[in-house]
Jmol script that loads the backbone (N, CA, C; Angstrom):
load data "model"
ATOM      1  N   MET A   1      -6.605  24.581 -18.617  1.00  0.00           N
ATOM      2  CA  MET A   1      -5.506  24.254 -18.815  1.00  0.00           C
ATOM      3  C   MET A   1      -4.625  24.882 -17.486  1.00  0.00           C
ATOM      4  N   SER A   2      -4.593  23.346 -16.507  1.00  0.00           N
ATOM      5  CA  SER A   2      -3.707  23.811 -15.804  1.00  0.00           C
ATOM      6  C   SER A   2      -2.340  24.351 -15.765  1.00  0.00           C
ATOM      7  N   THR A   3      -1.442  24.903 -14.573  1.00  0.00           N
ATOM      8  CA  THR A   3      -0.171  25.797 -14.460  1.00  0.00           C
ATOM      9  C   THR A   3       1.363  24.518 -14.752  1.00  0.00           C
ATOM     10  N   ILE A   4       2.224  24.528 -15.205  1.00  0.00           N
ATOM     11  CA  ILE A   4       3.039  23.483 -14.813  1.00  0.00           C
ATOM     12  C   ILE A   4       4.354  24.353 -14.539  1.00  0.00           C
ATOM     13  N   GLU A   5       4.809  23.552 -13.723  1.00  0.00           N
ATOM     14  CA  GLU A   5       5.951  24.409 -13.153  1.00  0.00           C
ATOM     15  C   GLU A   5       7.227  23.403 -13.303  1.00  0.00           C
ATOM     16  N   ARG A   6       8.217  23.930 -13.946  1.00  0.00           N
ATOM     17  CA  ARG A   6       9.578  23.103 -13.966  1.00  0.00           C
ATOM     18  C   ARG A   6      10.266  22.999 -13.319  1.00  0.00           C
ATOM     19  N   MET A   7      10.266  21.540 -13.344  1.00  0.00           N
ATOM     20  CA  MET A   7      11.397  21.831 -11.838  1.00  0.00           C
ATOM     21  C   MET A   7      12.615  20.281 -12.905  1.00  0.00           C
ATOM     22  N   THR A   8      13.690  20.400 -12.119  1.00  0.00           N
ATOM     23  CA  THR A   8      14.539  19.990 -12.093  1.00  0.00           C
ATOM     24  C   THR A   8      14.983  18.972 -11.622  1.00  0.00           C
ATOM     25  N   ILE A   9      14.922  17.210 -11.264  1.00  0.00           N
ATOM     26  CA  ILE A   9      15.263  16.175 -10.554  1.00  0.00           C
ATOM     27  C   ILE A   9      17.204  15.756 -11.234  1.00  0.00           C
ATOM     28  N   THR A  10      17.222  14.742  -9.671  1.00  0.00           N
ATOM     29  CA  THR A  10      18.434  13.883  -9.900  1.00  0.00           C
ATOM     30  C   THR A  10      18.248  12.351  -9.484  1.00  0.00           C
ATOM     31  N   LEU A  11      18.086  11.775 -10.905  1.00  0.00           N
ATOM     32  CA  LEU A  11      18.062  10.617 -10.738  1.00  0.00           C
ATOM     33  C   LEU A  11      19.079   9.304 -10.646  1.00  0.00           C
ATOM     34  N   THR A  12      18.873   8.411  -9.642  1.00  0.00           N
ATOM     35  CA  THR A  12      19.966   6.992 -10.067  1.00  0.00           C
ATOM     36  C   THR A  12      19.890   6.643 -11.364  1.00  0.00           C
ATOM     37  N   PRO A  13      21.432   5.951 -11.782  1.00  0.00           N
ATOM     38  CA  PRO A  13      21.510   5.528 -13.310  1.00  0.00           C
ATOM     39  C   PRO A  13      20.516   4.748 -14.001  1.00  0.00           C
ATOM     40  N   GLU A  14      19.586   3.971 -12.560  1.00  0.00           N
ATOM     41  CA  GLU A  14      19.443   2.717 -13.130  1.00  0.00           C
ATOM     42  C   GLU A  14      17.672   3.524 -13.231  1.00  0.00           C
ATOM     43  N   ILE A  15      17.600   4.201 -12.299  1.00  0.00           N
ATOM     44  CA  ILE A  15      16.041   4.639 -12.744  1.00  0.00           C
ATOM     45  C   ILE A  15      16.035   5.455 -14.165  1.00  0.00           C
ATOM     46  N   ALA A  16      16.799   6.357 -14.686  1.00  0.00           N
ATOM     47  CA  ALA A  16      16.670   7.097 -15.635  1.00  0.00           C
ATOM     48  C   ALA A  16      17.087   6.163 -16.881  1.00  0.00           C
ATOM     49  N   HIS A  17      17.996   5.014 -16.766  1.00  0.00           N
ATOM     50  CA  HIS A  17      18.049   3.951 -17.797  1.00  0.00           C
ATOM     51  C   HIS A  17      16.328   3.802 -18.091  1.00  0.00           C
ATOM     52  N   THR A  18      15.427   3.376 -16.678  1.00  0.00           N
ATOM     53  CA  THR A  18      14.005   3.002 -17.202  1.00  0.00           C
ATOM     54  C   THR A  18      13.097   4.484 -17.665  1.00  0.00           C
ATOM     55  N   VAL A  19      13.201   4.905 -17.099  1.00  0.00           N
ATOM     56  CA  VAL A  19      12.587   6.063 -17.945  1.00  0.00           C
ATOM     57  C   VAL A  19      12.888   6.419 -19.256  1.00  0.00           C
ATOM     58  N   ARG A  20      14.283   6.015 -19.369  1.00  0.00           N
ATOM     59  CA  ARG A  20      14.996   6.371 -21.216  1.00  0.00           C
ATOM     60  C   ARG A  20      14.201   5.250 -21.983  1.00  0.00           C
ATOM     61  N   ALA A  21      13.839   4.012 -21.369  1.00  0.00           N
ATOM     62  CA  ALA A  21      13.987   2.982 -22.091  1.00  0.00           C
ATOM     63  C   ALA A  21      11.872   3.246 -22.126  1.00  0.00           C
ATOM     64  N   ALA A  22      11.208   3.914 -21.534  1.00  0.00           N
ATOM     65  CA  ALA A  22      10.316   3.551 -21.268  1.00  0.00           C
ATOM     66  C   ALA A  22       9.038   4.359 -22.865  1.00  0.00           C
ATOM     67  N   VAL A  23      10.557   5.819 -22.795  1.00  0.00           N
ATOM     68  CA  VAL A  23      10.704   6.182 -23.886  1.00  0.00           C
ATOM     69  C   VAL A  23      10.705   5.832 -25.273  1.00  0.00           C
ATOM     70  N   ARG A  24      11.840   5.392 -25.105  1.00  0.00           N
ATOM     71  CA  ARG A  24      12.623   5.148 -26.197  1.00  0.00           C
ATOM     72  C   ARG A  24      11.334   3.703 -27.025  1.00  0.00           C
ATOM     73  N   SER A  25      10.863   3.158 -25.633  1.00  0.00           N
ATOM     74  CA  SER A  25       9.715   2.053 -26.126  1.00  0.00           C
ATOM     75  C   SER A  25       8.582   2.493 -26.876  1.00  0.00           C
ATOM     76  N   GLY A  26       8.344   3.848 -26.554  1.00  0.00           N
ATOM     77  CA  GLY A  26       6.818   4.035 -27.193  1.00  0.00           C
ATOM     78  C   GLY A  26       5.468   4.561 -26.542  1.00  0.00           C
ATOM     79  N   GLU A  27       6.044   4.001 -25.043  1.00  0.00           N
ATOM     80  CA  GLU A  27       5.186   4.115 -24.137  1.00  0.00           C
ATOM     81  C   GLU A  27       5.044   5.076 -23.413  1.00  0.00           C
ATOM     82  N   TYR A  28       5.937   6.012 -23.430  1.00  0.00           N
ATOM     83  CA  TYR A  28       5.822   7.429 -23.301  1.00  0.00           C
ATOM     84  C   TYR A  28       5.973   8.926 -24.375  1.00  0.00           C
ATOM     85  N   ALA A  29       5.657   9.370 -24.558  1.00  0.00           N
ATOM     86  CA  ALA A  29       6.238  10.678 -25.155  1.00  0.00           C
ATOM     87  C   ALA A  29       7.787  11.077 -24.839  1.00  0.00           C
ATOM     88  N   SER A  30       7.747  11.769 -23.851  1.00  0.00           N
ATOM     89  CA  SER A  30       8.629  12.091 -22.723  1.00  0.00           C
ATOM     90  C   SER A  30       9.043  11.528 -21.422  1.00  0.00           C
ATOM     91  N   SER A  31      10.153  11.616 -20.897  1.00  0.00           N
ATOM     92  CA  SER A  31      10.214  11.392 -19.902  1.00  0.00           C
ATOM     93  C   SER A  31       9.898  12.120 -18.329  1.00  0.00           C
ATOM     94  N   SER A  32       9.199  13.597 -19.093  1.00  0.00           N
ATOM     95  CA  SER A  32       8.386  14.286 -17.763  1.00  0.00           C
ATOM     96  C   SER A  32       6.871  13.266 -17.637  1.00  0.00           C
ATOM     97  N   GLU A  33       5.597  12.638 -18.869  1.00  0.00           N
ATOM     98  CA  GLU A  33       5.418  11.890 -18.724  1.00  0.00           C
ATOM     99  C   GLU A  33       5.006  10.930 -17.920  1.00  0.00           C
ATOM    100  N   VAL A  34       6.549   9.762 -18.144  1.00  0.00           N
ATOM    101  CA  VAL A  34       7.237   9.311 -17.121  1.00  0.00           C
ATOM    102  C   VAL A  34       6.418   9.896 -15.839  1.00  0.00           C
ATOM    103  N   VAL A  35       7.632  10.897 -15.503  1.00  0.00           N
ATOM    104  CA  VAL A  35       7.520  10.754 -13.922  1.00  0.00           C
ATOM    105  C   VAL A  35       6.139  11.689 -13.473  1.00  0.00           C
ATOM    106  N   ARG A  36       5.510  12.310 -14.710  1.00  0.00           N
ATOM    107  CA  ARG A  36       4.301  12.321 -14.030  1.00  0.00           C
ATOM    108  C   ARG A  36       3.222  11.141 -13.116  1.00  0.00           C
ATOM    109  N   GLU A  37       3.200  10.371 -14.347  1.00  0.00           N
ATOM    110  CA  GLU A  37       2.136   8.704 -13.834  1.00  0.00           C
ATOM    111  C   GLU A  37       3.039   8.563 -12.750  1.00  0.00           C
ATOM    112  N   ALA A  38       4.689   8.356 -12.786  1.00  0.00           N
ATOM    113  CA  ALA A  38       4.836   7.424 -11.148  1.00  0.00           C
ATOM    114  C   ALA A  38       4.394   9.140 -10.053  1.00  0.00           C
ATOM    115  N   LEU A  39       4.441  10.005 -10.526  1.00  0.00           N
ATOM    116  CA  LEU A  39       4.021  10.577  -8.953  1.00  0.00           C
ATOM    117  C   LEU A  39       2.435  10.535  -8.936  1.00  0.00           C
ATOM    118  N   ARG A  40       1.979  10.140  -9.836  1.00  0.00           N
ATOM    119  CA  ARG A  40       0.448  10.107  -9.756  1.00  0.00           C
ATOM    120  C   ARG A  40       0.173   8.530  -8.983  1.00  0.00           C
ATOM    121  N   ASP A  41       0.848   7.525  -9.293  1.00  0.00           N
ATOM    122  CA  ASP A  41       0.710   6.581  -8.331  1.00  0.00           C
ATOM    123  C   ASP A  41       1.065   6.237  -7.496  1.00  0.00           C
ATOM    124  N   TRP A  42       2.139   7.558  -7.450  1.00  0.00           N
ATOM    125  CA  TRP A  42       3.205   7.446  -5.366  1.00  0.00           C
ATOM    126  C   TRP A  42       1.594   8.132  -4.784  1.00  0.00           C
ATOM    127  N   ARG A  43       1.337   9.956  -5.616  1.00  0.00           N
ATOM    128  CA  ARG A  43       0.154   9.991  -4.491  1.00  0.00           C
ATOM    129  C   ARG A  43      -0.837   9.492  -4.459  1.00  0.00           C
ATOM    130  N   TYR A  44      -1.541   8.071  -5.383  1.00  0.00           N
ATOM    131  CA  TYR A  44      -2.688   7.505  -5.412  1.00  0.00           C
ATOM    132  C   TYR A  44      -2.134   6.624  -3.897  1.00  0.00           C
ATOM    133  N   LYS A  45      -0.823   5.923  -4.495  1.00  0.00           N
ATOM    134  CA  LYS A  45      -0.587   4.980  -2.374  1.00  0.00           C
ATOM    135  C   LYS A  45      -0.125   5.663  -1.690  1.00  0.00           C
ATOM    136  N   ARG A  46      -0.451   6.921  -1.581  1.00  0.00           N
ATOM    137  CA  ARG A  46       0.469   7.716  -0.524  1.00  0.00           C
ATOM    138  C   ARG A  46      -1.390   7.855   0.119  1.00  0.00           C
ATOM    139  N   ALA A  47      -2.398   7.714  -0.879  1.00  0.00           N
ATOM    140  CA  ALA A  47      -3.599   7.966  -0.229  1.00  0.00           C
ATOM    141  C   ALA A  47      -4.692   7.200   0.490  1.00  0.00           C
ATOM    142  N   PHE A  48      -3.868   6.075  -0.455  1.00  0.00           N
ATOM    143  CA  PHE A  48      -4.416   4.621  -0.049  1.00  0.00           C
ATOM    144  C   PHE A  48      -3.865   4.201   1.242  1.00  0.00           C
ATOM    145  N   GLN A  49      -2.718   4.537   1.819  1.00  0.00           N
ATOM    146  CA  GLN A  49      -1.998   4.003   2.801  1.00  0.00           C
ATOM    147  C   GLN A  49      -2.324   5.476   4.152  1.00  0.00           C
ATOM    148  N   GLU A  50      -2.862   6.207   3.824  1.00  0.00           N
ATOM    149  CA  GLU A  50      -3.793   6.904   4.579  1.00  0.00           C
ATOM    150  C   GLU A  50      -5.398   6.234   5.513  1.00  0.00           C
ATOM    151  N   GLN A  51      -5.672   6.299   4.395  1.00  0.00           N
ATOM    152  CA  GLN A  51      -6.788   5.708   4.637  1.00  0.00           C
ATOM    153  C   GLN A  51      -6.601   4.256   5.201  1.00  0.00           C
ATOM    154  N   GLU A  52      -5.884   3.441   5.183  1.00  0.00           N
ATOM    155  CA  GLU A  52      -5.407   2.050   6.248  1.00  0.00           C
ATOM    156  C   GLU A  52      -5.253   2.842   7.441  1.00  0.00           C
ATOM    157  N   LEU A  53      -4.413   3.951   7.526  1.00  0.00           N
ATOM    158  CA  LEU A  53      -3.772   4.436   8.924  1.00  0.00           C
ATOM    159  C   LEU A  53      -4.589   4.551   8.920  1.00  0.00           C
ATOM    160  N   GLN A  54      -6.042   5.510   9.012  1.00  0.00           N
ATOM    161  CA  GLN A  54      -6.759   6.114   9.546  1.00  0.00           C
ATOM    162  C   GLN A  54      -7.753   4.690  10.269  1.00  0.00           C
ATOM    163  N   GLY A  55      -8.073   3.493   9.592  1.00  0.00           N
ATOM    164  CA  GLY A  55      -8.767   2.855   9.808  1.00  0.00           C
ATOM    165  C   GLY A  55      -8.350   2.113  10.855  1.00  0.00           C
ATOM    166  N   LEU A  56      -6.808   1.611  11.075  1.00  0.00           N
ATOM    167  CA  LEU A  56      -6.117   1.432  12.319  1.00  0.00           C
ATOM    168  C   LEU A  56      -6.095   2.433  13.488  1.00  0.00           C
ATOM    169  N   ARG A  57      -6.255   3.180  12.890  1.00  0.00           N
ATOM    170  CA  ARG A  57      -6.953   4.687  14.085  1.00  0.00           C
ATOM    171  C   ARG A  57      -7.604   4.324  15.225  1.00  0.00           C
ATOM    172  N   THR A  58      -8.661   4.076  14.471  1.00  0.00           N
ATOM    173  CA  THR A  58     -10.499   3.804  14.118  1.00  0.00           C
ATOM    174  C   THR A  58     -10.446   2.404  14.601  1.00  0.00           C
ATOM    175  N   LYS A  59      -9.465   1.780  14.512  1.00  0.00           N
ATOM    176  CA  LYS A  59      -9.300   0.389  15.567  1.00  0.00           C
ATOM    177  C   LYS A  59      -9.075   0.392  16.874  1.00  0.00           C
ATOM    178  N   ILE A  60      -7.799   1.009  17.003  1.00  0.00           N
ATOM    179  CA  ILE A  60      -6.671   1.194  18.018  1.00  0.00           C
ATOM    180  C   ILE A  60      -7.701   1.771  19.038  1.00  0.00           C
ATOM    181  N   ARG A  61      -8.828   3.359  18.741  1.00  0.00           N
ATOM    182  CA  ARG A  61      -9.416   3.656  19.970  1.00  0.00           C
ATOM    183  C   ARG A  61     -10.502   3.147  19.918  1.00  0.00           C
ATOM    184  N   GLN A  62     -10.866   1.590  19.240  1.00  0.00           N
ATOM    185  CA  GLN A  62     -12.011   1.119  19.309  1.00  0.00           C
ATOM    186  C   GLN A  62     -11.520  -0.162  20.612  1.00  0.00           C
ATOM    187  N   GLY A  63     -10.238   0.216  20.156  1.00  0.00           N
ATOM    188  CA  GLY A  63     -10.214  -1.383  20.953  1.00  0.00           C
ATOM    189  C   GLY A  63      -9.285  -0.545  22.881  1.00  0.00           C
ATOM    190  N   LEU A  64      -9.253   0.538  22.955  1.00  0.00           N
ATOM    191  CA  LEU A  64      -8.797   0.838  23.912  1.00  0.00           C
ATOM    192  C   LEU A  64     -10.203   1.298  24.838  1.00  0.00           C
ATOM    193  N   ASN A  65     -10.874   1.425  23.911  1.00  0.00           N
ATOM    194  CA  ASN A  65     -12.694   2.741  24.767  1.00  0.00           C
ATOM    195  C   ASN A  65     -12.806   0.820  25.233  1.00  0.00           C
ATOM    196  N   ASP A  66     -13.119  -0.297  24.763  1.00  0.00           N
ATOM    197  CA  ASP A  66     -12.938  -1.761  25.015  1.00  0.00           C
ATOM    198  C   ASP A  66     -12.575  -2.642  26.311  1.00  0.00           C
ATOM    199  N   VAL A  67     -10.823  -1.861  26.451  1.00  0.00           N
ATOM    200  CA  VAL A  67     -10.273  -1.831  27.332  1.00  0.00           C
ATOM    201  C   VAL A  67     -11.142  -1.208  28.834  1.00  0.00           C
ATOM    202  N   SER A  68     -10.854   0.083  28.279  1.00  0.00           N
ATOM    203  CA  SER A  68     -12.022   1.237  29.287  1.00  0.00           C
ATOM    204  C   SER A  68     -13.044   0.844  29.569  1.00  0.00           C
ATOM    205  N   GLU A  69     -13.516  -0.563  29.273  1.00  0.00           N
ATOM    206  CA  GLU A  69     -15.648  -0.349  29.814  1.00  0.00           C
ATOM    207  C   GLU A  69     -15.682  -2.159  30.125  1.00  0.00           C
ATOM    208  N   GLY A  70     -13.795  -2.538  30.006  1.00  0.00           N
ATOM    209  CA  GLY A  70     -14.051  -4.067  30.590  1.00  0.00           C
ATOM    210  C   GLY A  70     -13.909  -5.000  29.448  1.00  0.00           C
ATOM    211  N   ASP A  71     -14.218  -4.640  28.512  1.00  0.00           N
ATOM    212  CA  ASP A  71     -14.851  -5.062  27.381  1.00  0.00           C
ATOM    213  C   ASP A  71     -13.433  -6.149  27.075  1.00  0.00           C
ATOM    214  N   VAL A  72     -12.861  -7.080  27.352  1.00  0.00           N
ATOM    215  CA  VAL A  72     -11.651  -7.342  27.164  1.00  0.00           C
ATOM    216  C   VAL A  72     -12.198  -9.291  27.597  1.00  0.00           C
ATOM    217  N   TYR A  73     -10.598 -10.011  26.733  1.00  0.00           N
ATOM    218  CA  TYR A  73     -11.446 -11.140  26.553  1.00  0.00           C
ATOM    219  C   TYR A  73      -9.457 -12.197  26.775  1.00  0.00           C
ATOM    220  N   ASP A  74      -9.485 -12.700  27.845  1.00  0.00           N
ATOM    221  CA  ASP A  74      -8.033 -13.449  27.472  1.00  0.00           C
ATOM    222  C   ASP A  74      -7.567 -13.548  26.836  1.00  0.00           C
ATOM    223  N   PHE A  75      -6.055 -14.097  26.814  1.00  0.00           N
ATOM    224  CA  PHE A  75      -5.500 -13.864  25.353  1.00  0.00           C
ATOM    225  C   PHE A  75      -5.145 -15.057  25.320  1.00  0.00           C
ATOM    226  N   ASP A  76      -5.327 -16.094  24.367  1.00  0.00           N
ATOM    227  CA  ASP A  76      -4.854 -17.350  24.437  1.00  0.00           C
ATOM    228  C   ASP A  76      -4.128 -17.815  23.208  1.00  0.00           C
ATOM    229  N   SER A  77      -2.445 -17.750  22.864  1.00  0.00           N
ATOM    230  CA  SER A  77      -1.795 -18.202  21.867  1.00  0.00           C
ATOM    231  C   SER A  77      -1.872 -19.389  21.118  1.00  0.00           C
ATOM    232  N   GLU A  78      -2.434 -20.172  21.991  1.00  0.00           N
ATOM    233  CA  GLU A  78      -2.663 -21.773  21.121  1.00  0.00           C
ATOM    234  C   GLU A  78      -3.981 -21.573  20.686  1.00  0.00           C
ATOM    235  N   ARG A  79      -5.218 -21.091  21.039  1.00  0.00           N
ATOM    236  CA  ARG A  79      -6.087 -20.814  20.349  1.00  0.00           C
ATOM    237  C   ARG A  79      -6.244 -19.731  18.801  1.00  0.00           C
ATOM    238  N   ILE A  80      -5.584 -19.480  18.846  1.00  0.00           N
ATOM    239  CA  ILE A  80      -4.938 -18.234  17.997  1.00  0.00           C
ATOM    240  C   ILE A  80      -4.225 -18.602  16.599  1.00  0.00           C
ATOM    241  N   ILE A  81      -3.075 -19.596  17.408  1.00  0.00           N
ATOM    242  CA  ILE A  81      -2.511 -20.315  16.398  1.00  0.00           C
ATOM    243  C   ILE A  81      -3.276 -21.541  15.645  1.00  0.00           C
ATOM    244  N   ARG A  82      -4.369 -22.247  15.885  1.00  0.00           N
ATOM    245  CA  ARG A  82      -4.869 -23.534  16.258  1.00  0.00           C
ATOM    246  C   ARG A  82      -5.972 -22.783  14.764  1.00  0.00           C
ATOM    247  N   LYS A  83      -7.187 -21.436  15.279  1.00  0.00           N
ATOM    248  CA  LYS A  83      -7.654 -20.404  13.900  1.00  0.00           C
ATOM    249  C   LYS A  83      -6.440 -20.229  13.155  1.00  0.00           C
ATOM    250  N   GLY A  84      -5.498 -19.842  13.392  1.00  0.00           N
ATOM    251  CA  GLY A  84      -4.959 -19.639  11.816  1.00  0.00           C
ATOM    252  C   GLY A  84      -4.561 -20.587  10.984  1.00  0.00           C
ATOM    253  N   GLU A  85      -4.080 -21.972  11.813  1.00  0.00           N
ATOM    254  CA  GLU A  85      -3.652 -23.173  11.484  1.00  0.00           C
ATOM    255  C   GLU A  85      -5.039 -23.658  10.378  1.00  0.00           C
ATOM    256  N   GLN A  86      -6.133 -23.319  11.030  1.00  0.00           N
ATOM    257  CA  GLN A  86      -7.509 -23.979  10.128  1.00  0.00           C
ATOM    258  C   GLN A  86      -7.384 -22.916   9.186  1.00  0.00           C
ATOM    259  N   GLN A  87      -7.337 -21.526   9.214  1.00  0.00           N
ATOM    260  CA  GLN A  87      -7.773 -20.629   8.065  1.00  0.00           C
ATOM    261  C   GLN A  87      -6.761 -21.160   6.806  1.00  0.00           C
ATOM    262  N   SER A  88      -5.270 -21.292   6.863  1.00  0.00           N
ATOM    263  CA  SER A  88      -4.514 -21.083   6.583  1.00  0.00           C
ATOM    264  C   SER A  88      -4.605 -23.168   5.462  1.00  0.00           C
ATOM    265  N   SER A  89      -5.584 -24.252   5.997  1.00  0.00           N
ATOM    266  CA  SER A  89      -5.601 -25.346   5.443  1.00  0.00           C
ATOM    267  C   SER A  89      -6.724 -25.030   4.731  1.00  0.00           C
ATOM    268  N   TYR A  90      -8.288 -24.357   4.783  1.00  0.00           N
ATOM    269  CA  TYR A  90      -9.056 -23.847   4.062  1.00  0.00           C
ATOM    270  C   TYR A  90      -8.555 -22.677   3.032  1.00  0.00           C
ATOM    271  N   SER A  91      -7.996 -21.995   3.220  1.00  0.00           N
ATOM    272  CA  SER A  91      -7.679 -21.182   1.888  1.00  0.00           C
ATOM    273  C   SER A  91      -6.335 -22.293   1.425  1.00  0.00           C
ATOM    274  N   GLY A  92      -5.740 -23.021   1.506  1.00  0.00           N
ATOM    275  CA  GLY A  92      -4.993 -24.393   0.687  1.00  0.00           C
ATOM    276  C   GLY A  92      -6.452 -24.953   0.279  1.00  0.00           C
ATOM    277  N   LEU A  93      -6.923 -25.274   0.656  1.00  0.00           N
ATOM    278  CA  LEU A  93      -8.116 -25.872  -0.391  1.00  0.00           C
ATOM    279  C   LEU A  93      -8.951 -25.184  -1.002  1.00  0.00           C
ATOM    280  N   LEU A  94      -8.840 -24.072  -0.866  1.00  0.00           N
ATOM    281  CA  LEU A  94      -9.816 -22.799  -2.341  1.00  0.00           C
ATOM    282  C   LEU A  94      -8.867 -22.839  -3.359  1.00  0.00           C
ATOM    283  N   LEU A  95      -7.580 -23.112  -2.846  1.00  0.00           N
ATOM    284  CA  LEU A  95      -6.318 -22.378  -4.172  1.00  0.00           C
ATOM    285  C   LEU A  95      -6.252 -23.934  -4.646  1.00  0.00           C
ATOM    286  N   ARG A  96      -6.689 -25.255  -4.073  1.00  0.00           N
ATOM    287  CA  ARG A  96      -6.197 -26.753  -5.228  1.00  0.00           C
ATOM    288  C   ARG A  96      -7.553 -26.408  -6.060  1.00  0.00           C
ATOM    289  N   SER A  97      -8.585 -25.954  -5.533  1.00  0.00           N
ATOM    290  CA  SER A  97     -10.029 -26.770  -6.689  1.00  0.00           C
ATOM    291  C   SER A  97      -9.965 -25.514  -8.059  1.00  0.00           C
TER     292      SER A  97
END
end "model"
wireframe off; spacefill off
backbone 0.3
color backbone group
């Protein structure tokens, strides 16, 4: 079993109320359980964000490589707007069906 380290934290009244309410409802056995779950979720979210960031960095590097190799296209904002409008219309059709 892993070692548990005791910490003291300070919460806003609103968050403290939410934690106590979760324990009172029986959803959690203790306020420590609420905080541990919140921290596990936070860690998961941060790991996901880091993966997303790495993906963006990879795309940026690829884009910079494309530019340095001369693999570029003219920027046409009107074409991009039309494409977005088409995709938006298509999404609306999917939502209505």
